[in-house]
A tleap script that builds the chain and sets N, CA, C and O, in Angstrom:
source leaprc.protein.ff14SB
mol = sequence {
  NMET GLY PHE SER PRO ILE ASP TYR ALA ALA
  VAL ILE VAL CYS LEU ALA GLY VAL THR VAL
  ALA GLY VAL LEU ILE ALA GLY ARG GLN LYS
  ASP SER ARG ASP CYS PHE PRO GLY GLY LYS
  GLN MET SER TRP TRP SER VAL GLY PHE SER
  ILE VAL ALA SER ASP THR SER THR LEU MET
  PHE ILE SER ILE PRO GLY LEU ALA PHE ARG
  SER GLY MET HIE PHE LEU GLN LEU VAL PHE
  ARG TYR PHE ILE THR PHE CILE
}
set mol.1.N position { 78.147 101.783 97.182 }
set mol.1.CA position { 79.070 102.217 96.009 }
set mol.1.C position { 80.429 101.211 96.286 }
set mol.1.O position { 81.018 101.048 97.355 }
set mol.2.N position { 80.694 100.654 95.091 }
set mol.2.CA position { 81.853 99.705 95.451 }
set mol.2.C position { 83.118 100.116 94.392 }
set mol.2.O position { 83.140 100.815 93.379 }
set mol.3.N position { 83.980 99.479 94.991 }
set mol.3.CA position { 85.220 99.609 93.645 }
set mol.3.C position { 85.260 98.671 92.456 }
set mol.3.O position { 85.183 97.442 92.451 }
set mol.4.N position { 85.408 99.574 91.388 }
set mol.4.CA position { 85.453 99.244 90.263 }
set mol.4.C position { 86.569 98.808 89.517 }
set mol.4.O position { 87.622 99.232 89.995 }
set mol.5.N position { 86.707 98.095 88.491 }
set mol.5.CA position { 87.715 97.426 87.912 }
set mol.5.C position { 88.789 98.480 88.009 }
set mol.5.O position { 89.874 98.189 88.513 }
set mol.6.N position { 88.499 99.891 87.476 }
set mol.6.CA position { 89.586 100.852 87.539 }
set mol.6.C position { 89.991 101.065 88.765 }
set mol.6.O position { 91.197 100.958 88.987 }
set mol.7.N position { 89.218 101.362 89.683 }
set mol.7.CA position { 89.822 101.389 91.123 }
set mol.7.C position { 90.484 101.045 91.421 }
set mol.7.O position { 91.474 101.607 91.891 }
set mol.8.N position { 90.164 99.337 91.234 }
set mol.8.CA position { 91.389 98.167 91.551 }
set mol.8.C position { 92.730 98.373 91.054 }
set mol.8.O position { 93.800 98.283 91.657 }
set mol.9.N position { 92.431 98.733 89.573 }
set mol.9.CA position { 93.928 99.260 88.919 }
set mol.9.C position { 94.784 100.153 89.423 }
set mol.9.O position { 96.009 100.051 89.485 }
set mol.10.N position { 94.036 101.117 89.817 }
set mol.10.CA position { 94.698 102.204 90.132 }
set mol.10.C position { 95.195 101.548 91.605 }
set mol.10.O position { 96.418 101.448 91.508 }
set mol.11.N position { 94.902 101.215 92.507 }
set mol.11.CA position { 95.133 100.884 93.644 }
set mol.11.C position { 96.396 100.238 93.391 }
set mol.11.O position { 97.360 100.835 93.870 }
set mol.12.N position { 96.751 98.718 92.497 }
set mol.12.CA position { 97.482 97.992 92.579 }
set mol.12.C position { 98.740 98.651 92.048 }
set mol.12.O position { 99.829 98.367 92.547 }
set mol.13.N position { 98.599 99.761 90.777 }
set mol.13.CA position { 99.434 100.549 89.928 }
set mol.13.C position { 100.147 101.465 91.210 }
set mol.13.O position { 101.374 101.515 91.126 }
set mol.14.N position { 99.566 102.165 92.338 }
set mol.14.CA position { 99.910 102.656 93.061 }
set mol.14.C position { 100.683 101.948 94.200 }
set mol.14.O position { 101.699 102.531 94.580 }
set mol.15.N position { 100.447 101.093 94.641 }
set mol.15.CA position { 101.116 100.300 95.637 }
set mol.15.C position { 102.510 99.389 94.925 }
set mol.15.O position { 103.535 99.002 95.486 }
set mol.16.N position { 102.180 99.277 93.841 }
set mol.16.CA position { 103.230 98.490 93.005 }
set mol.16.C position { 104.465 99.787 92.414 }
set mol.16.O position { 105.600 99.584 91.980 }
set mol.17.N position { 103.813 100.972 92.579 }
set mol.17.CA position { 105.452 101.883 92.411 }
set mol.17.C position { 105.632 102.496 93.271 }
set mol.17.O position { 106.493 103.363 93.124 }
set mol.18.N position { 104.936 102.396 94.632 }
set mol.18.CA position { 105.699 102.743 96.124 }
set mol.18.C position { 106.613 101.759 96.303 }
set mol.18.O position { 107.818 101.911 96.505 }
set mol.19.N position { 105.755 100.330 96.191 }
set mol.19.CA position { 107.119 99.414 96.312 }
set mol.19.C position { 108.308 99.523 95.891 }
set mol.19.O position { 109.281 99.490 96.644 }
set mol.20.N position { 108.398 99.717 94.168 }
set mol.20.CA position { 109.458 99.687 93.653 }
set mol.20.C position { 110.111 100.603 93.856 }
set mol.20.O position { 111.304 100.333 93.713 }
set mol.21.N position { 109.867 101.889 94.211 }
set mol.21.CA position { 110.663 102.867 94.567 }
set mol.21.C position { 111.345 102.890 96.074 }
set mol.21.O position { 112.462 103.360 96.289 }
set mol.22.N position { 110.567 102.358 96.990 }
set mol.22.CA position { 110.968 102.092 98.164 }
set mol.22.C position { 112.069 100.698 97.866 }
set mol.22.O position { 112.996 100.802 98.670 }
set mol.23.N position { 112.179 99.927 97.316 }
set mol.23.CA position { 113.326 99.095 97.032 }
set mol.23.C position { 114.485 99.565 96.295 }
set mol.23.O position { 115.603 99.166 96.625 }
set mol.24.N position { 114.314 100.454 95.235 }
set mol.24.CA position { 115.373 101.212 94.668 }
set mol.24.C position { 115.967 102.420 95.400 }
set mol.24.O position { 117.022 102.901 94.984 }
set mol.25.N position { 115.261 103.007 96.615 }
set mol.25.CA position { 115.990 103.919 96.961 }
set mol.25.C position { 116.696 102.867 98.534 }
set mol.25.O position { 117.729 103.202 99.113 }
set mol.26.N position { 116.130 102.044 98.804 }
set mol.26.CA position { 116.704 101.427 99.902 }
set mol.26.C position { 117.991 100.899 99.585 }
set mol.26.O position { 118.876 101.012 100.433 }
set mol.27.N position { 118.236 100.333 98.483 }
set mol.27.CA position { 118.921 99.716 97.589 }
set mol.27.C position { 120.423 100.503 98.006 }
set mol.27.O position { 121.400 99.778 98.194 }
set mol.28.N position { 120.550 101.838 98.126 }
set mol.28.CA position { 121.729 103.153 98.429 }
set mol.28.C position { 122.023 103.007 99.938 }
set mol.28.O position { 123.105 103.360 100.408 }
set mol.29.N position { 121.168 102.550 100.582 }
set mol.29.CA position { 121.740 102.850 102.034 }
set mol.29.C position { 122.442 101.379 102.370 }
set mol.29.O position { 122.076 100.317 101.865 }
set mol.30.N position { 123.655 101.552 103.441 }
set mol.30.CA position { 124.444 100.899 104.143 }
set mol.30.C position { 123.930 100.438 105.179 }
set mol.30.O position { 124.052 99.232 105.393 }
set mol.31.N position { 123.412 101.043 105.850 }
set mol.31.CA position { 123.089 100.670 107.363 }
set mol.31.C position { 121.853 101.541 108.012 }
set mol.31.O position { 121.188 102.344 107.358 }
set mol.32.N position { 121.693 101.304 109.143 }
set mol.32.CA position { 120.370 101.808 109.520 }
set mol.32.C position { 120.908 103.565 109.812 }
set mol.32.O position { 120.009 104.386 109.993 }
set mol.33.N position { 121.723 103.830 109.828 }
set mol.33.CA position { 122.311 105.600 110.077 }
set mol.33.C position { 122.272 106.202 108.880 }
set mol.33.O position { 122.618 107.380 108.797 }
set mol.34.N position { 121.746 105.331 107.506 }
set mol.34.CA position { 121.937 106.019 106.750 }
set mol.34.C position { 120.228 106.681 106.420 }
set mol.34.O position { 119.935 107.795 105.987 }
set mol.35.N position { 119.357 105.596 106.786 }
set mol.35.CA position { 117.908 105.332 107.109 }
set mol.35.C position { 117.372 106.606 107.492 }
set mol.35.O position { 117.006 107.585 106.840 }
set mol.36.N position { 117.434 106.270 109.051 }
set mol.36.CA position { 116.427 107.648 109.788 }
set mol.36.C position { 117.546 108.694 110.160 }
set mol.36.O position { 117.021 109.290 111.101 }
set mol.37.N position { 118.455 109.108 110.016 }
set mol.37.CA position { 118.929 110.108 110.034 }
set mol.37.C position { 119.260 110.776 108.775 }
set mol.37.O position { 119.647 111.945 108.757 }
set mol.38.N position { 119.089 109.916 107.500 }
set mol.38.CA position { 119.531 110.496 106.383 }
set mol.38.C position { 120.815 110.985 106.028 }
set mol.38.O position { 121.109 112.053 105.490 }
set mol.39.N position { 121.904 109.578 106.598 }
set mol.39.CA position { 123.203 110.221 106.627 }
set mol.39.C position { 123.702 111.294 107.044 }
set mol.39.O position { 124.909 111.537 107.039 }
set mol.40.N position { 122.990 111.897 107.369 }
set mol.40.CA position { 123.350 113.359 108.255 }
set mol.40.C position { 124.061 114.471 107.092 }
set mol.40.O position { 125.035 115.223 107.098 }
set mol.41.N position { 123.017 114.115 106.145 }
set mol.41.CA position { 123.411 115.023 104.774 }
set mol.41.C position { 121.940 116.108 104.947 }
set mol.41.O position { 121.899 117.183 104.348 }
set mol.42.N position { 121.281 115.833 105.463 }
set mol.42.CA position { 119.650 116.710 105.342 }
set mol.42.C position { 120.140 118.105 106.350 }
set mol.42.O position { 120.875 117.716 107.258 }
set mol.43.N position { 119.929 119.386 106.376 }
set mol.43.CA position { 119.921 120.207 106.955 }
set mol.43.C position { 118.186 120.419 108.101 }
set mol.43.O position { 117.083 120.038 107.707 }
set mol.44.N position { 118.442 121.084 109.449 }
set mol.44.CA position { 117.641 120.713 110.419 }
set mol.44.C position { 116.429 121.184 109.307 }
set mol.44.O position { 115.768 120.282 108.794 }
set mol.45.N position { 116.141 122.622 108.934 }
set mol.45.CA position { 115.186 122.900 108.257 }
set mol.45.C position { 114.249 122.256 107.599 }
set mol.45.O position { 113.079 122.255 107.982 }
set mol.46.N position { 114.647 121.660 106.572 }
set mol.46.CA position { 114.475 120.469 105.802 }
set mol.46.C position { 113.337 119.466 106.635 }
set mol.46.O position { 112.110 119.387 106.572 }
set mol.47.N position { 114.274 118.819 107.362 }
set mol.47.CA position { 113.731 117.794 108.397 }
set mol.47.C position { 112.467 118.166 108.858 }
set mol.47.O position { 111.457 117.475 108.727 }
set mol.48.N position { 112.535 119.496 109.514 }
set mol.48.CA position { 111.440 120.325 110.151 }
set mol.48.C position { 110.459 120.338 109.361 }
set mol.48.O position { 109.390 119.898 109.784 }
set mol.49.N position { 110.538 120.793 108.131 }
set mol.49.CA position { 109.561 121.485 106.964 }
set mol.49.C position { 108.942 119.959 106.344 }
set mol.49.O position { 107.850 120.037 105.781 }
set mol.50.N position { 109.573 118.639 106.425 }
set mol.50.CA position { 109.271 117.369 106.391 }
set mol.50.C position { 108.025 116.754 107.337 }
set mol.50.O position { 106.961 116.212 107.038 }
set mol.51.N position { 108.629 117.077 108.561 }
set mol.51.CA position { 107.852 116.647 109.617 }
set mol.51.C position { 106.420 117.465 109.574 }
set mol.51.O position { 105.506 116.639 109.582 }
set mol.52.N position { 105.872 118.968 109.526 }
set mol.52.CA position { 105.429 119.617 109.354 }
set mol.52.C position { 104.250 119.162 108.462 }
set mol.52.O position { 103.073 118.933 108.740 }
set mol.53.N position { 105.229 119.080 106.812 }
set mol.53.CA position { 104.315 118.869 106.165 }
set mol.53.C position { 103.591 117.331 105.917 }
set mol.53.O position { 102.613 117.209 105.180 }
set mol.54.N position { 104.139 116.322 106.551 }
set mol.54.CA position { 103.661 115.182 106.559 }
set mol.54.C position { 102.350 115.264 107.246 }
set mol.54.O position { 101.283 115.129 106.647 }
set mol.55.N position { 102.496 115.580 109.037 }
set mol.55.CA position { 101.765 116.178 109.817 }
set mol.55.C position { 100.578 116.930 108.684 }
set mol.55.O position { 99.669 116.375 108.068 }
set mol.56.N position { 100.777 117.637 108.689 }
set mol.56.CA position { 99.762 118.545 107.915 }
set mol.56.C position { 99.156 118.361 106.805 }
set mol.56.O position { 97.974 118.682 106.688 }
set mol.57.N position { 99.713 117.924 106.003 }
set mol.57.CA position { 98.879 116.780 105.408 }
set mol.57.C position { 97.842 115.553 105.551 }
set mol.57.O position { 96.889 115.350 104.799 }
set mol.58.N position { 98.163 114.890 106.500 }
set mol.58.CA position { 97.356 113.738 106.938 }
set mol.58.C position { 96.433 114.390 107.472 }
set mol.58.O position { 95.388 113.743 107.412 }
set mol.59.N position { 96.267 115.695 108.135 }
set mol.59.CA position { 95.405 115.963 109.211 }
set mol.59.C position { 94.277 116.905 108.460 }
set mol.59.O position { 93.066 116.772 108.635 }
set mol.60.N position { 94.858 117.831 107.637 }
set mol.60.CA position { 94.451 118.851 106.867 }
set mol.60.C position { 93.523 118.486 105.991 }
set mol.60.O position { 92.324 118.762 106.004 }
set mol.61.N position { 94.238 117.739 105.090 }
set mol.61.CA position { 93.427 116.848 103.568 }
set mol.61.C position { 92.742 116.047 103.779 }
set mol.61.O position { 91.789 116.055 103.001 }
set mol.62.N position { 92.712 115.047 104.710 }
set mol.62.CA position { 91.790 113.770 104.922 }
set mol.62.C position { 90.869 113.814 105.939 }
set mol.62.O position { 89.731 113.372 105.778 }
set mol.63.N position { 91.313 114.392 107.161 }
set mol.63.CA position { 90.842 114.162 107.984 }
set mol.63.C position { 89.565 115.157 108.428 }
set mol.63.O position { 88.366 114.898 108.534 }
set mol.64.N position { 90.487 116.691 108.696 }
set mol.64.CA position { 89.434 117.837 109.143 }
set mol.64.C position { 88.633 117.836 108.130 }
set mol.64.O position { 87.576 117.478 108.650 }
set mol.65.N position { 88.362 118.048 106.677 }
set mol.65.CA position { 87.025 118.743 106.139 }
set mol.65.C position { 86.143 117.238 106.087 }
set mol.65.O position { 85.135 117.342 105.388 }
set mol.66.N position { 86.334 115.935 106.669 }
set mol.66.CA position { 85.450 115.611 106.760 }
set mol.66.C position { 84.760 115.627 107.922 }
set mol.66.O position { 83.529 115.604 107.917 }
set mol.67.N position { 85.655 115.680 109.319 }
set mol.67.CA position { 84.977 115.869 110.544 }
set mol.67.C position { 84.472 117.332 110.842 }
set mol.67.O position { 83.536 117.601 111.595 }
set mol.68.N position { 85.211 118.210 110.157 }
set mol.68.CA position { 84.205 119.701 109.938 }
set mol.68.C position { 82.833 119.653 109.248 }
set mol.68.O position { 82.049 120.570 109.492 }
set mol.69.N position { 82.486 118.718 108.450 }
set mol.69.CA position { 81.415 118.684 107.766 }
set mol.69.C position { 80.322 117.730 108.454 }
set mol.69.O position { 79.100 117.828 108.344 }
set mol.70.N position { 81.011 116.835 109.150 }
set mol.70.CA position { 80.027 115.997 110.104 }
set mol.70.C position { 79.665 116.624 111.488 }
set mol.70.O position { 78.686 116.340 112.178 }
set mol.71.N position { 80.463 117.363 111.705 }
set mol.71.CA position { 80.312 117.976 113.347 }
set mol.71.C position { 80.435 119.535 113.396 }
set mol.71.O position { 80.975 120.035 114.383 }
set mol.72.N position { 79.965 120.331 112.388 }
set mol.72.CA position { 80.056 121.569 112.548 }
set mol.72.C position { 81.813 122.248 111.926 }
set mol.72.O position { 82.560 121.604 111.189 }
set mol.73.N position { 82.029 123.281 112.332 }
set mol.73.CA position { 83.269 123.736 112.184 }
set mol.73.C position { 84.088 124.085 113.648 }
set mol.73.O position { 84.660 125.114 114.006 }
set mol.74.N position { 83.881 122.708 114.366 }
set mol.74.CA position { 84.712 122.905 115.756 }
set mol.74.C position { 86.177 122.516 115.288 }
set mol.74.O position { 87.047 122.856 116.089 }
set mol.75.N position { 86.654 121.812 114.045 }
set mol.75.CA position { 87.952 121.676 113.685 }
set mol.75.C position { 88.596 123.111 113.145 }
set mol.75.O position { 89.796 123.150 112.872 }
set mol.76.N position { 87.855 124.148 113.019 }
set mol.76.CA position { 88.419 125.081 112.033 }
set mol.76.C position { 89.072 125.812 112.895 }
set mol.76.O position { 89.455 126.915 112.505 }
set mol.77.N position { 89.303 125.481 113.983 }
set mol.77.CA position { 90.329 126.320 115.192 }
set mol.77.C position { 91.728 125.673 114.781 }
set mol.77.O position { 92.778 126.316 114.779 }
set mol.78.N position { 91.617 124.261 114.416 }
set mol.78.CA position { 92.922 123.474 114.273 }
set mol.78.C position { 93.625 124.156 113.169 }
set mol.78.O position { 94.759 124.628 113.089 }
set mol.79.N position { 92.485 124.067 112.208 }
set mol.79.CA position { 93.648 125.044 110.684 }
set mol.79.C position { 93.843 126.167 111.004 }
set mol.79.O position { 94.820 126.571 110.372 }
set mol.80.N position { 93.347 127.122 111.820 }
set mol.80.CA position { 94.563 128.656 112.090 }
set mol.80.C position { 95.485 128.124 113.015 }
set mol.80.O position { 96.634 128.566 113.038 }
set mol.81.N position { 95.079 127.121 113.871 }
set mol.81.CA position { 96.502 126.874 114.673 }
set mol.81.C position { 97.777 126.733 114.303 }
set mol.81.O position { 98.852 127.183 114.700 }
set mol.82.N position { 97.381 125.914 113.345 }
set mol.82.CA position { 98.469 125.388 111.920 }
set mol.82.C position { 98.711 126.272 111.175 }
set mol.82.O position { 99.677 125.847 110.542 }
set mol.83.N position { 98.449 127.365 110.768 }
set mol.83.CA position { 98.672 128.916 110.062 }
set mol.83.C position { 99.464 129.578 110.990 }
set mol.83.O position { 100.544 130.008 110.583 }
set mol.84.N position { 99.169 129.745 112.108 }
set mol.84.CA position { 100.035 130.718 113.234 }
set mol.84.C position { 101.163 130.015 113.598 }
set mol.84.O position { 102.291 130.494 113.712 }
set mol.85.N position { 100.842 128.882 113.775 }
set mol.85.CA position { 102.283 128.105 114.374 }
set mol.85.C position { 103.376 127.697 113.583 }
set mol.85.O position { 104.514 127.386 113.934 }
set mol.86.N position { 102.710 127.757 112.130 }
set mol.86.CA position { 104.268 127.384 111.364 }
set mol.86.C position { 104.216 128.205 110.504 }
set mol.86.O position { 104.925 127.950 109.530 }
set mol.87.N position { 103.552 129.266 110.460 }
set mol.87.CA position { 104.383 130.400 109.946 }
set mol.87.C position { 105.341 131.292 110.281 }
set mol.87.O position { 105.746 132.105 109.450 }
savepdb mol mol.pdb
quit
């Protein structure tokens, strides 16, 4: 099963869109203090939610279903741990 021309086009459009968005957003930053801590304009809870969402979306929506299908439901405890920990 290989990539079709539509798949290649979708990947190219996605990469181009992310690149353009990065260039536009980066143009507003003056130095590294604006980039990493957000110019100290973000609240602690929004940064925390962002970190949790990044970690959770990567693990739960990409890798955990595939691992659960491949090796049984050993990773189901990870899903429950996320819900208990982050709620």
